[in-house]
N, CA, C and O atoms as a MOPAC input file, in Angstrom:
PM7 MOZYME 1SCF
protein

 N     66.38200 1    81.72600 1    94.38500 1
 C     66.20000 1    83.04300 1    93.83700 1
 C     67.17300 1    83.24500 1    92.68500 1
 O     68.14800 1    82.50600 1    92.54000 1
 N     66.90000 1    84.23700 1    91.88300 1
 C     67.71500 1    84.54800 1    90.71300 1
 C     68.28000 1    85.95600 1    90.87700 1
 O     67.55900 1    86.89300 1    91.21800 1
 N     69.58200 1    86.08700 1    90.62800 1
 C     70.18000 1    87.42100 1    90.55800 1
 C     70.63000 1    87.62800 1    89.12000 1
 O     70.99900 1    86.67700 1    88.43200 1
 N     70.59600 1    88.87500 1    88.67200 1
 C     70.90400 1    89.15600 1    87.27200 1
 C     72.17900 1    89.96300 1    87.07100 1
 O     72.47100 1    90.41100 1    85.96100 1
 N     72.94200 1    90.14800 1    88.15500 1
 C     74.22300 1    90.85200 1    88.04100 1
 C     75.05700 1    90.55700 1    89.28900 1
 O     74.53100 1    90.07900 1    90.29400 1
 N     76.35500 1    90.84200 1    89.21900 1
 C     77.21900 1    90.68400 1    90.38600 1
 C     76.73600 1    91.58300 1    91.51900 1
 O     76.79700 1    91.20000 1    92.68700 1
 N     76.25400 1    92.78100 1    91.17500 1
 C     75.74300 1    93.69900 1    92.19800 1
 C     74.54600 1    93.09200 1    92.91800 1
 O     74.45200 1    93.18800 1    94.14100 1
 N     73.62400 1    92.46600 1    92.17700 1
 C     72.46500 1    91.83900 1    92.80800 1
 C     72.89200 1    90.68400 1    93.71300 1
 O     72.28800 1    90.46300 1    94.76200 1
 N     73.93000 1    89.94600 1    93.31300 1
 C     74.43600 1    88.86000 1    94.14600 1
 C     75.03500 1    89.42800 1    95.43200 1
 O     74.81000 1    88.88500 1    96.51300 1
 N     75.79700 1    90.51900 1    95.32000 1
 C     76.34500 1    91.17600 1    96.52500 1
 C     75.22300 1    91.71500 1    97.39800 1
 O     75.27700 1    91.59200 1    98.62100 1
 N     74.20300 1    92.31300 1    96.77900 1
 C     73.07200 1    92.84900 1    97.54800 1
 C     72.35900 1    91.73400 1    98.31900 1
 O     71.95300 1    91.93200 1    99.46400 1
 N     72.20900 1    90.57200 1    97.69600 1
 C     71.60600 1    89.43200 1    98.37700 1
 C     72.45700 1    89.03900 1    99.58200 1
 O     71.92900 1    88.78400 1   100.66400 1
 N     73.76900 1    88.99000 1    99.39200 1
 C     74.67600 1    88.67000 1   100.49600 1
 C     74.55400 1    89.67300 1   101.63400 1
 O     74.58700 1    89.29800 1   102.80600 1
 N     74.41200 1    90.94800 1   101.28800 1
 C     74.26700 1    91.98300 1   102.30500 1
 C     72.97800 1    91.76700 1   103.11100 1
 O     72.98500 1    91.89200 1   104.33500 1
 N     71.88700 1    91.44700 1   102.43200 1
 C     70.62600 1    91.17600 1   103.13800 1
 C     70.74300 1    89.92900 1   104.01300 1
 O     70.23100 1    89.90100 1   105.13200 1
 N     71.40800 1    88.91500 1   103.50800 1
 C     71.61300 1    87.68100 1   104.25900 1
 C     72.40700 1    87.95400 1   105.53800 1
 O     72.11700 1    87.37300 1   106.58400 1
 N     73.39100 1    88.82200 1   105.45900 1
 C     74.22900 1    89.14200 1   106.62000 1
 C     73.40500 1    89.63800 1   107.79300 1
 O     73.75600 1    89.38100 1   108.94500 1
 N     72.32300 1    90.33900 1   107.52600 1
 C     71.46900 1    90.84700 1   108.58600 1
 C     70.77600 1    89.75200 1   109.38500 1
 O     70.27400 1    90.00300 1   110.48100 1
 N     70.74500 1    88.53700 1   108.84100 1
 C     70.09500 1    87.41200 1   109.50800 1
 C     71.08500 1    86.47400 1   110.18600 1
 O     70.68100 1    85.51900 1   110.84900 1
 N     72.37400 1    86.73900 1   110.02600 1
 C     73.39600 1    85.83500 1   110.55200 1
 C     73.72100 1    86.14900 1   112.00500 1
 O     73.69100 1    87.30500 1   112.42900 1
 N     74.02600 1    85.11500 1   112.74700 1
 C     74.38400 1    85.22900 1   114.15400 1
 C     75.77400 1    84.63900 1   114.37200 1
 O     76.21000 1    83.80100 1   113.58300 1
 N     76.47000 1    85.05100 1   115.40900 1
 C     77.78100 1    84.46600 1   115.69800 1
 C     77.71300 1    82.93700 1   115.71900 1
 O     76.78100 1    82.35500 1   116.27500 1
 N     78.69100 1    82.31000 1   115.11800 1
 C     78.74600 1    80.85500 1   115.05400 1
 C     78.13800 1    80.25900 1   113.79700 1
 O     78.21600 1    79.04600 1   113.59800 1
 N     77.53300 1    81.07600 1   112.94100 1
 C     76.94600 1    80.57400 1   111.69800 1
 C     78.04200 1    80.14400 1   110.72800 1
 O     79.03700 1    80.84500 1   110.54500 1
 N     77.84300 1    78.98600 1   110.11400 1
 C     78.75300 1    78.49000 1   109.08000 1
 C     77.95000 1    78.36000 1   107.79000 1
 O     76.94200 1    77.65500 1   107.73900 1
 N     78.41400 1    79.05400 1   106.74400 1
 C     77.77700 1    79.01300 1   105.42900 1
 C     78.67100 1    78.22700 1   104.48100 1
 O     79.86500 1    78.50700 1   104.37200 1
 N     78.10300 1    77.25700 1   103.80500 1
 C     78.83000 1    76.42900 1   102.85100 1
 C     78.42200 1    76.84100 1   101.44700 1
 O     77.28500 1    76.60800 1   101.03600 1
 N     79.34200 1    77.45000 1   100.70900 1
 C     79.03200 1    77.91800 1    99.35800 1
 C     79.44400 1    76.85500 1    98.34600 1
 O     80.62500 1    76.54400 1    98.18800 1
 N     78.44600 1    76.31000 1    97.67000 1
 C     78.67500 1    75.26300 1    96.68400 1
 C     78.38400 1    75.79900 1    95.29300 1
 O     77.41600 1    76.53400 1    95.09700 1
 N     79.21000 1    75.44000 1    94.33900 1
 C     78.99700 1    75.86200 1    92.95600 1
 C     80.30000 1    75.84100 1    92.18700 1
 O     81.38200 1    75.86500 1    92.77400 1
 N     80.19400 1    75.79500 1    90.89200 1
 C     81.36800 1    75.75800 1    90.02000 1
 C     82.14200 1    77.07100 1    90.06900 1
 O     81.67600 1    78.06200 1    90.63200 1
 N     83.32400 1    77.06100 1    89.47300 1
 C     84.09400 1    78.29700 1    89.31700 1
 C     83.23600 1    79.31200 1    88.57700 1
 O     82.58400 1    78.97600 1    87.58800 1
 N     83.23400 1    80.54900 1    89.05200 1
 C     82.47700 1    81.59700 1    88.40200 1
 C     81.00100 1    81.62400 1    88.73800 1
 O     80.23700 1    82.35600 1    88.10800 1
 N     80.58300 1    80.83400 1    89.72400 1
 C     79.16300 1    80.76500 1    90.07800 1
 C     78.71000 1    81.95200 1    90.92000 1
 O     77.50800 1    82.18200 1    91.05800 1
 N     79.64800 1    82.71300 1    91.48800 1
 C     79.28100 1    83.88200 1    92.28300 1
 C     79.56400 1    83.76100 1    93.77000 1
 O     79.09200 1    84.58400 1    94.55500 1
 N     80.32600 1    82.74900 1    94.17100 1
 C     80.61200 1    82.53200 1    95.58600 1
 C     81.33900 1    83.72200 1    96.21800 1
 O     80.97800 1    84.16300 1    97.30900 1
 N     82.33900 1    84.22900 1    95.54900 1
 C     83.09800 1    85.36500 1    96.10800 1
 C     82.26300 1    86.63900 1    96.11800 1
 O     82.38100 1    87.44200 1    97.04300 1
 N     81.42300 1    86.83900 1    95.10800 1
 C     80.55700 1    88.02400 1    95.09300 1
 C     79.56300 1    87.97300 1    96.25200 1
 O     79.32900 1    88.98300 1    96.91600 1
 N     78.97900 1    86.79900 1    96.49600 1
 C     78.05300 1    86.66000 1    97.61800 1
 C     78.77900 1    86.95800 1    98.92900 1
 O     78.23300 1    87.62000 1    99.81100 1
 N     80.00400 1    86.46900 1    99.05100 1
 C     80.79900 1    86.71400 1   100.26100 1
 C     81.10000 1    88.19400 1   100.42300 1
 O     81.06600 1    88.70600 1   101.54300 1
 N     81.39400 1    88.89600 1    99.33300 1
 C     81.62900 1    90.34600 1    99.42300 1
 C     80.39500 1    91.06300 1    99.95800 1
 O     80.50600 1    92.00700 1   100.74100 1
 N     79.21900 1    90.61000 1    99.53200 1
 C     77.98600 1    91.20100 1   100.03000 1
 C     77.77100 1    90.90800 1   101.50100 1
 O     77.35300 1    91.78700 1   102.25600 1
 N     78.05100 1    89.68300 1   101.91700 1
 C     77.94000 1    89.32500 1   103.33400 1
 C     78.87000 1    90.20900 1   104.15000 1
 O     78.48100 1    90.73300 1   105.19400 1
 N     80.10200 1    90.37500 1   103.67400 1
 C     81.07100 1    91.22000 1   104.37800 1
 C     80.55000 1    92.65200 1   104.49200 1
 O     80.62900 1    93.26300 1   105.55800 1
 N     80.02700 1    93.17700 1   103.40600 1
 C     79.48100 1    94.53500 1   103.42400 1
 C     78.35100 1    94.63700 1   104.44500 1
 O     78.26500 1    95.62000 1   105.18100 1
 N     77.48600 1    93.62800 1   104.49000 1
 C     76.37900 1    93.61600 1   105.43800 1
 C     76.83000 1    93.52100 1   106.88100 1
 O     76.13300 1    93.97800 1   107.78800 1
 N     77.99800 1    92.92600 1   107.09600 1
 C     78.54900 1    92.82800 1   108.45800 1
 C     79.34200 1    94.07900 1   108.83700 1
 O     79.76000 1    94.22600 1   109.98500 1
 N     79.54800 1    94.97700 1   107.87500 1
 C     80.30200 1    96.19600 1   108.14400 1
 C     81.79900 1    96.04400 1   107.99900 1
 O     82.55400 1    96.85400 1   108.53700 1
 N     82.25000 1    95.02000 1   107.28100 1
 C     83.67900 1    94.81000 1   107.05400 1
 C     84.22400 1    95.95600 1   106.21900 1
 O     83.64700 1    96.31400 1   105.19300 1
 N     85.32600 1    96.52500 1   106.65700 1
 C     85.92600 1    97.67800 1   105.97600 1
 C     86.97300 1    97.27900 1   104.93700 1
 O     87.18700 1    98.00200 1   103.96400 1
 N     87.62800 1    96.12900 1   105.13700 1
 C     88.69300 1    95.71400 1   104.23600 1
 C     88.13600 1    95.25900 1   102.88600 1
 O     86.95400 1    94.94000 1   102.76500 1
 N     89.00000 1    95.23500 1   101.88300 1
 C     88.64800 1    94.66900 1   100.58900 1
 C     88.61600 1    93.15400 1   100.73600 1
 O     89.57000 1    92.55600 1   101.23300 1
 N     87.53000 1    92.53800 1   100.30800 1
 C     87.36200 1    91.09200 1   100.43700 1
 C     87.83300 1    90.42300 1    99.15200 1
 O     87.32600 1    90.69500 1    98.06400 1
 N     88.82000 1    89.54000 1    99.30900 1
 C     89.36700 1    88.80400 1    98.17500 1
 C     89.22100 1    87.31300 1    98.44300 1
 O     89.07000 1    86.89300 1    99.59000 1
 N     89.26500 1    86.52800 1    97.39200 1
 C     89.17000 1    85.08400 1    97.54600 1
 C     90.45100 1    84.55200 1    98.18500 1
 O     91.54900 1    84.91500 1    97.76300 1
 N     90.31900 1    83.69100 1    99.20300 1
 C     91.50600 1    83.14600 1    99.87700 1
 C     92.05800 1    81.90200 1    99.19000 1
 O     92.44400 1    80.94100 1    99.85500 1
 N     92.09600 1    81.91900 1    97.86600 1
 C     92.49600 1    80.74300 1    97.09900 1
 C     93.85600 1    80.19300 1    97.52300 1
 O     94.00700 1    78.98000 1    97.66200 1
 N     94.83200 1    81.04700 1    97.72900 1
 C     96.17700 1    80.57400 1    98.04800 1
 C     96.46300 1    80.57700 1    99.54100 1
 O     97.34300 1    79.84600 1    99.99500 1
 N     95.74600 1    81.37500 1   100.31300 1
 C     95.97700 1    81.43900 1   101.75500 1
 C     95.03500 1    80.51600 1   102.53200 1
 O     95.26100 1    80.27700 1   103.71800 1
 N     94.00300 1    80.00000 1   101.90100 1
 C     92.98800 1    79.11500 1   102.45600 1
 C     92.02500 1    79.85100 1   103.38700 1
 O     90.84500 1    79.50300 1   103.43100 1
 N     92.48900 1    80.85500 1   104.13300 1
 C     91.62400 1    81.57100 1   105.05500 1
 C     91.97400 1    83.05400 1   105.07300 1
 O     93.13700 1    83.42800 1   105.22000 1
 N     90.95300 1    83.89200 1   104.92100 1
 C     91.09300 1    85.33900 1   105.13600 1
 C     90.22900 1    85.69800 1   106.33800 1
 O     89.07900 1    85.26800 1   106.43600 1
 N     90.78900 1    86.48800 1   107.24900 1
 C     90.09200 1    86.89900 1   108.46000 1
 C     89.79400 1    88.38500 1   108.36200 1
 O     90.68100 1    89.18900 1   108.07400 1
 N     88.53400 1    88.74500 1   108.60300 1
 C     88.10800 1    90.14400 1   108.58700 1
 C     87.45400 1    90.43200 1   109.93600 1
 O     86.41700 1    89.85200 1   110.26100 1
 N     88.05400 1    91.32200 1   110.71700 1
 C     87.56000 1    91.58500 1   112.06600 1
 C     87.00000 1    92.98600 1   112.24900 1
 O     86.69700 1    93.38300 1   113.37400 1
 N     86.85700 1    93.73700 1   111.17300 1
 C     86.40200 1    95.12200 1   111.29600 1
 C     84.88000 1    95.26300 1   111.34500 1
 O     84.38000 1    96.36100 1   111.58900 1
 N     84.13900 1    94.19000 1   111.12200 1
 C     82.68000 1    94.25000 1   111.11600 1
 C     82.08200 1    94.00100 1   112.49100 1
 O     82.80300 1    93.84100 1   113.47500 1
 N     80.76100 1    93.97200 1   112.54700 1
 C     80.06600 1    93.76500 1   113.82400 1
 C     80.27300 1    92.35700 1   114.37100 1
 O     80.16200 1    92.13300 1   115.57600 1
 N     80.57400 1    91.40900 1   113.48400 1
 C     80.91800 1    90.02800 1   113.83600 1
 C     82.12400 1    89.67600 1   112.97100 1
 O     82.13600 1    90.01600 1   111.78800 1
 N     83.14400 1    89.00100 1   113.52100 1
 C     84.27200 1    88.59200 1   112.67500 1
 C     83.80300 1    87.69000 1   111.52800 1
 O     82.89900 1    86.87200 1   111.69600 1
 N     84.42700 1    87.85100 1   110.37400 1
 C     84.13200 1    87.04000 1   109.19400 1
 C     85.36800 1    86.21600 1   108.85800 1
 O     86.46500 1    86.75000 1   108.69600 1
 N     85.16900 1    84.90500 1   108.75600 1
 C     86.23700 1    83.98500 1   108.38800 1
 C     85.87200 1    83.39000 1   107.03500 1
 O     84.91600 1    82.62400 1   106.92200 1
 N     86.63200 1    83.74400 1   106.02100 1
 C     86.34300 1    83.34700 1   104.63800 1
 C     87.34000 1    82.26700 1   104.22300 1
 O     88.52400 1    82.54600 1   104.03100 1
 N     86.85700 1    81.04300 1   104.08700 1
 C     87.67500 1    79.89700 1   103.70900 1
 C     87.52900 1    79.57800 1   102.22800 1
 O     86.47700 1    79.80100 1   101.62900 1
 N     88.60100 1    79.05400 1   101.65100 1
 C     88.56000 1    78.44400 1   100.32600 1
 C     89.29700 1    77.11900 1   100.45000 1
 O     90.52300 1    77.08700 1   100.55000 1
 N     88.54000 1    76.02500 1   100.44300 1
 C     89.12700 1    74.70100 1   100.65200 1
 C     89.51600 1    74.01100 1    99.34600 1
 O     89.83500 1    72.82300 1    99.35200 1
 N     89.49500 1    74.72600 1    98.24700 1
 C     89.75500 1    74.10800 1    96.94300 1
 C     91.10600 1    73.39900 1    96.88300 1
 O     91.21000 1    72.32200 1    96.29600 1
 N     92.13200 1    73.98300 1    97.47500 1
 C     93.48500 1    73.43100 1    97.38600 1
 C     93.79500 1    72.40500 1    98.47800 1
 O     94.87700 1    71.81800 1    98.47300 1
 N     92.88100 1    72.18100 1    99.39900 1
 C     93.12200 1    71.19300 1   100.45200 1
 C     92.91600 1    69.78600 1    99.90800 1
 O     92.02800 1    69.53900 1    99.09200 1
 N     93.74600 1    68.88000 1   100.37400 1
 C     93.66400 1    67.49000 1    99.93200 1
 C     92.78000 1    66.65100 1   100.83900 1
 O     92.22500 1    65.64100 1   100.40400 1
 N     92.63900 1    67.06300 1   102.11500 1
 C     91.85900 1    66.25800 1   103.05600 1
 C     91.46900 1    67.09400 1   104.26600 1
 O     91.96700 1    68.20300 1   104.45900 1
 N     90.57600 1    66.54700 1   105.07300 1
 C     90.19300 1    67.18100 1   106.33200 1
 C     91.40000 1    67.30900 1   107.24800 1
 O     91.54400 1    68.29900 1   107.96700 1
 N     92.27200 1    66.29500 1   107.21800 1
 C     93.45400 1    66.30200 1   108.08300 1
 C     94.32200 1    67.53200 1   107.84000 1
 O     94.87800 1    68.09700 1   108.78200 1
 N     94.43900 1    67.94400 1   106.59700 1
 C     95.23400 1    69.12800 1   106.27000 1
 C     94.64500 1    70.36500 1   106.95300 1
 O     95.39000 1    71.20800 1   107.45400 1
 N     93.33400 1    70.47600 1   106.97600 1
 C     92.66000 1    71.58900 1   107.64300 1
 C     92.96100 1    71.55500 1   109.14100 1
 O     93.24800 1    72.58800 1   109.74600 1
 N     92.89500 1    70.35900 1   109.73700 1
 C     93.17400 1    70.21800 1   111.16800 1
 C     94.63400 1    70.54100 1   111.47800 1
 O     94.92600 1    71.20600 1   112.47200 1
 N     95.54800 1    70.07300 1   110.63300 1
 C     96.97300 1    70.33000 1   110.84100 1
 C     97.28300 1    71.82600 1   110.82000 1
 O     98.17100 1    72.28700 1   111.53700 1
 N     96.56000 1    72.57600 1   110.01000 1
 C     96.76100 1    74.01800 1   109.92300 1
 C     96.06300 1    74.76200 1   111.07400 1
 O     96.23100 1    75.97200 1   111.22300 1
 N     95.28800 1    74.04100 1   111.87800 1
 C     94.59200 1    74.64200 1   113.01500 1
 C     93.40700 1    75.51200 1   112.63800 1
 O     92.91800 1    76.28600 1   113.46100 1
 N     92.94500 1    75.39400 1   111.41600 1
 C     91.86100 1    76.25500 1   110.94300 1
 C     90.47900 1    75.75400 1   111.32600 1
 O     89.50100 1    76.49400 1   111.22100 1
 N     90.38800 1    74.51400 1   111.76500 1
 C     89.09600 1    73.96000 1   112.14400 1
 C     88.49800 1    74.68300 1   113.35000 1
 O     87.27900 1    74.68200 1   113.52500 1
 N     89.32900 1    75.29400 1   114.17400 1
 C     88.84200 1    75.99800 1   115.36400 1
 C     87.94300 1    77.18000 1   115.01200 1
 O     87.05100 1    77.53000 1   115.78400 1
 N     88.17000 1    77.79000 1   113.86500 1
 C     87.32000 1    78.90700 1   113.44100 1
 C     85.88300 1    78.45200 1   113.19300 1
 O     84.94200 1    79.22600 1   113.37200 1
 N     85.71700 1    77.19800 1   112.78300 1
 C     84.40000 1    76.67900 1   112.42500 1
 C     83.46600 1    76.54400 1   113.62500 1
 O     82.25100 1    76.44000 1   113.45600 1
 N     84.01200 1    76.54500 1   114.80600 1
 C     83.18800 1    76.42500 1   116.01200 1
 C     83.32500 1    77.66600 1   116.88800 1
 O     82.99100 1    77.63300 1   118.07200 1
 N     83.81200 1    78.75500 1   116.31000 1
 C     84.01700 1    79.98800 1   117.06500 1
 C     82.81100 1    80.90600 1   117.02500 1
 O     81.70300 1    80.49200 1   116.68400 1
 N     83.04700 1    82.16100 1   117.38200 1
 C     81.97000 1    83.14800 1   117.48600 1
 C     81.84000 1    84.04900 1   116.26800 1
 O     81.10900 1    85.03900 1   116.30600 1
 N     82.53300 1    83.72200 1   115.19900 1
 C     82.42100 1    84.52900 1   113.99400 1
 C     81.45600 1    83.90500 1   113.00300 1
 O     80.79600 1    82.90800 1   113.29500 1
 N     81.38800 1    84.50800 1   111.83100 1
 C     80.64500 1    83.95800 1   110.69600 1
 C     81.68000 1    83.29800 1   109.79600 1
 O     82.64300 1    83.94200 1   109.37800 1
 N     81.48900 1    82.02600 1   109.49600 1
 C     82.38700 1    81.31300 1   108.59100 1
 C     81.70700 1    81.13600 1   107.24400 1
 O     80.58000 1    80.64900 1   107.16400 1
 N     82.39900 1    81.53400 1   106.19500 1
 C     81.94300 1    81.30200 1   104.82900 1
 C     82.96900 1    80.37200 1   104.19500 1
 O     84.15400 1    80.69600 1   104.11700 1
 N     82.50100 1    79.21600 1   103.74500 1
 C     83.40100 1    78.19700 1   103.20800 1
 C     83.09300 1    77.95000 1   101.73800 1
 O     82.00300 1    77.50400 1   101.38100 1
 N     84.07800 1    78.25000 1   100.89100 1
 C     83.97700 1    77.89200 1    99.48100 1
 C     84.58800 1    76.51100 1    99.30100 1
 O     85.59300 1    76.19500 1    99.93700 1
 N     84.00200 1    75.68900 1    98.44800 1
 C     84.43900 1    74.32700 1    98.14900 1
 C     84.38000 1    73.42200 1    99.38800 1
 O     85.35200 1    72.72500 1    99.67900 1
 N     83.25700 1    73.41900 1   100.12400 1
 C     83.16000 1    72.59800 1   101.33600 1
 C     83.27400 1    71.09300 1   101.08000 1
 O     83.61800 1    70.33400 1   101.98700 1
 N     82.98800 1    70.66300 1    99.85800 1
 C     83.05000 1    69.23800 1    99.55000 1
 C     84.46600 1    68.67800 1    99.63500 1
 O     84.64300 1    67.46000 1    99.64800 1
 N     85.47800 1    69.54400 1    99.69400 1
 C     86.86900 1    69.08700 1    99.79700 1
 C     87.19100 1    68.53300 1   101.19200 1
 O     88.09200 1    67.70600 1   101.33000 1
 N     86.47400 1    68.97300 1   102.21100 1
 C     86.71300 1    68.52800 1   103.59000 1
 C     85.37800 1    68.24700 1   104.28400 1
 O     85.03000 1    68.93100 1   105.24600 1
 N     84.63900 1    67.26400 1   103.81400 1
 C     83.28800 1    67.04900 1   104.33400 1
 C     83.22500 1    66.71400 1   105.82200 1
 O     82.25300 1    67.07200 1   106.48700 1
 N     84.23600 1    66.03700 1   106.35900 1
 C     84.20000 1    65.66700 1   107.76800 1
 C     84.45500 1    66.84400 1   108.70000 1
 O     84.23200 1    66.73300 1   109.90500 1
 N     84.91500 1    67.96400 1   108.16400 1
 C     85.17600 1    69.15400 1   108.98500 1
 C     83.94400 1    70.03800 1   109.12800 1
 O     83.94400 1    70.97800 1   109.92100 1
 N     82.90600 1    69.74400 1   108.37100 1
 C     81.70100 1    70.57800 1   108.38100 1
 C     80.92700 1    70.35100 1   109.68200 1
 O     80.53300 1    69.22500 1   109.98600 1
 N     80.71200 1    71.42500 1   110.44700 1
 C     80.00100 1    71.26500 1   111.71900 1
 C     78.49600 1    71.08300 1   111.51200 1
 O     77.94800 1    71.50000 1   110.49100 1
 N     77.83400 1    70.45900 1   112.48600 1
 C     76.38000 1    70.32300 1   112.40200 1
 C     75.72700 1    71.70800 1   112.35000 1
 O     76.22600 1    72.66000 1   112.95100 1
 N     74.62300 1    71.80800 1   111.63700 1
 C     73.90100 1    73.07400 1   111.56100 1
 C     74.41800 1    74.03300 1   110.51200 1
 O     73.89100 1    75.13800 1   110.37800 1
 N     75.45100 1    73.63500 1   109.75200 1
 C     75.96300 1    74.50500 1   108.69500 1
 C     74.87800 1    74.70000 1   107.63500 1
 O     74.09400 1    73.79000 1   107.36200 1
 N     74.84100 1    75.88000 1   107.04900 1
 C     73.83400 1    76.23300 1   106.05500 1
 C     74.44700 1    76.12800 1   104.66100 1
 O     75.44600 1    76.78100 1   104.35900 1
 N     73.84000 1    75.30500 1   103.82500 1
 C     74.32700 1    75.13300 1   102.45100 1
 C     73.69000 1    76.16800 1   101.54100 1
 O     72.48400 1    76.40800 1   101.58200 1
 N     74.53700 1    76.77200 1   100.72000 1
 C     74.06200 1    77.72000 1    99.71600 1
 C     74.61500 1    77.25000 1    98.37700 1
 O     75.82900 1    77.19400 1    98.18300 1
 N     73.72400 1    76.91600 1    97.46300 1
 C     74.16000 1    76.44400 1    96.14900 1
 C     73.97800 1    77.56200 1    95.12600 1
 O     72.89000 1    78.11500 1    94.96800 1
 N     75.08000 1    77.88100 1    94.43300 1
 C     75.06500 1    78.90800 1    93.39700 1
 C     75.32800 1    78.26200 1    92.04500 1
 O     76.17100 1    77.37500 1    91.91100 1
 N     74.58600 1    78.72900 1    91.04800 1
 C     74.75700 1    78.18700 1    89.70100 1
 C     74.65400 1    79.31500 1    88.68800 1
 O     73.71900 1    80.11500 1    88.72200 1
 N     75.62800 1    79.36900 1    87.78400 1
 C     75.58700 1    80.34900 1    86.70300 1
 C     74.56000 1    79.89900 1    85.67500 1
 O     74.60000 1    78.76900 1    85.18800 1
 N     73.63700 1    80.80600 1    85.35200 1
 C     72.61900 1    80.52300 1    84.33100 1
 C     72.94800 1    81.21800 1    83.01800 1
 O     72.37300 1    80.90700 1    81.97400 1
 N     73.87000 1    82.15300 1    83.08200 1
 C     74.29000 1    82.92900 1    81.92800 1
 C     75.48600 1    83.76100 1    82.34800 1
 O     76.06800 1    83.52900 1    83.40700 1
 N     75.85500 1    84.72800 1    81.52200 1
 C     77.03400 1    85.53800 1    81.83400 1
 C     76.89300 1    86.25900 1    83.17100 1
 O     77.85500 1    86.31100 1    83.93800 1
 N     75.73100 1    86.81100 1    83.46900 1
 C     75.52100 1    87.56900 1    84.69900 1
 C     74.45500 1    86.98000 1    85.61200 1
 O     74.39200 1    87.33500 1    86.78900 1
 N     73.62600 1    86.10000 1    85.09800 1
 C     72.49200 1    85.56600 1    85.85400 1
 C     72.91800 1    84.36600 1    86.71100 1
 O     73.62900 1    83.47600 1    86.24200 1
 N     72.46700 1    84.35800 1    87.98400 1
 C     72.80200 1    83.28500 1    88.91300 1
 C     71.54700 1    82.75900 1    89.59400 1
 O     70.64300 1    83.52400 1    89.93000 1
 N     71.50200 1    81.45500 1    89.79100 1
 C     70.47600 1    80.82100 1    90.61200 1
 C     71.12000 1    80.57100 1    91.97400 1
 O     72.22300 1    80.03100 1    92.05200 1
 N     70.43200 1    80.96500 1    93.04900 1
 C     70.97800 1    80.81500 1    94.39500 1
 C     69.92200 1    80.16800 1    95.28200 1
 O     68.83100 1    80.70800 1    95.46400 1
 N     70.25900 1    79.01100 1    95.82700 1
 C     69.37700 1    78.29200 1    96.73800 1
 C     70.02600 1    78.29800 1    98.11100 1
 O     71.16900 1    77.86800 1    98.26900 1
 N     69.29800 1    78.78200 1    99.09500 1
 C     69.82300 1    78.88200 1   100.45400 1
 C     69.10500 1    77.85600 1   101.32200 1
 O     67.87900 1    77.87500 1   101.43200 1
 N     69.87600 1    76.95800 1   101.93800 1
 C     69.31400 1    75.94200 1   102.80800 1
 C     69.02100 1    76.49700 1   104.18900 1
 O     69.54200 1    77.54300 1   104.57800 1
 N     68.18200 1    75.78400 1   104.92400 1
 C     67.92500 1    76.19900 1   106.29900 1
 C     68.73500 1    75.31400 1   107.25000 1
 O     69.50500 1    74.46600 1   106.79600 1
 N     68.57700 1    75.49500 1   108.51300 1
 C     69.36300 1    74.74000 1   109.48900 1
 C     69.00500 1    73.26000 1   109.52200 1
 O     69.71900 1    72.46300 1   110.13100 1
 N     67.91100 1    72.88700 1   108.87600 1
 C     67.52600 1    71.47700 1   108.81400 1
 C     68.03400 1    70.81300 1   107.54000 1
 O     67.73100 1    69.64800 1   107.27900 1
 N     68.80500 1    71.55200 1   106.74900 1
 C     69.38200 1    70.99600 1   105.54300 1
 C     68.48100 1    71.05900 1   104.32200 1
 O     68.86400 1    70.58100 1   103.25400 1
 N     67.29500 1    71.63500 1   104.45300 1
 C     66.40800 1    71.77000 1   103.30100 1
 C     66.81900 1    73.00700 1   102.50700 1
 O     67.43000 1    73.92300 1   103.05700 1
 N     66.49000 1    73.03700 1   101.22700 1
 C     66.82000 1    74.20300 1   100.42800 1
 C     65.56300 1    74.93900 1   100.03400 1
 O     64.47000 1    74.37800 1    99.96900 1
 N     65.76000 1    76.21700 1    99.77500 1
 C     64.62800 1    77.06800 1    99.39100 1
 C     65.10100 1    78.05000 1    98.35600 1
 O     66.23200 1    78.53300 1    98.41900 1
 N     64.26600 1    78.34300 1    97.42300 1
 C     64.55900 1    79.37700 1    96.43700 1
 C     64.00000 1    80.71800 1    96.87800 1
 O     64.11300 1    81.69600 1    96.13900 1
 N     63.40200 1    80.79400 1    98.06000 1
 C     62.76900 1    82.01100 1    98.56000 1
 C     63.73400 1    82.87600 1    99.32500 1
 O     63.35500 1    83.94100 1    99.81300 1

């Protein structure tokens, strides 16, 4: 699908949140500025998160528990390996009862649990984004 503004990307995330169940892991793939954090803000809004959602670039993980399901927002960009994630004890969130949103999942591929849903975001212009959401079988869809 195509979104034409940050608001449309957040709105898509909000609609997506209505379909998420505890234990869902979303893998957000895309370059810097592709809209990963905006999509996450929409997911948080759809889950009823009250806090301001910021990118966990330096903290690696932000936890939001004010919504109907806890939201665990990861940014693995600064991690060097899967082992670093395990050493920090953050891998336990990936198999918990919350919704995990992982930015830069390619940094720790061995930590990705089975059944994770891949979402690929691509900037097509200043505000326009292409967003492909995979299903639980690993296929992607533009629908």
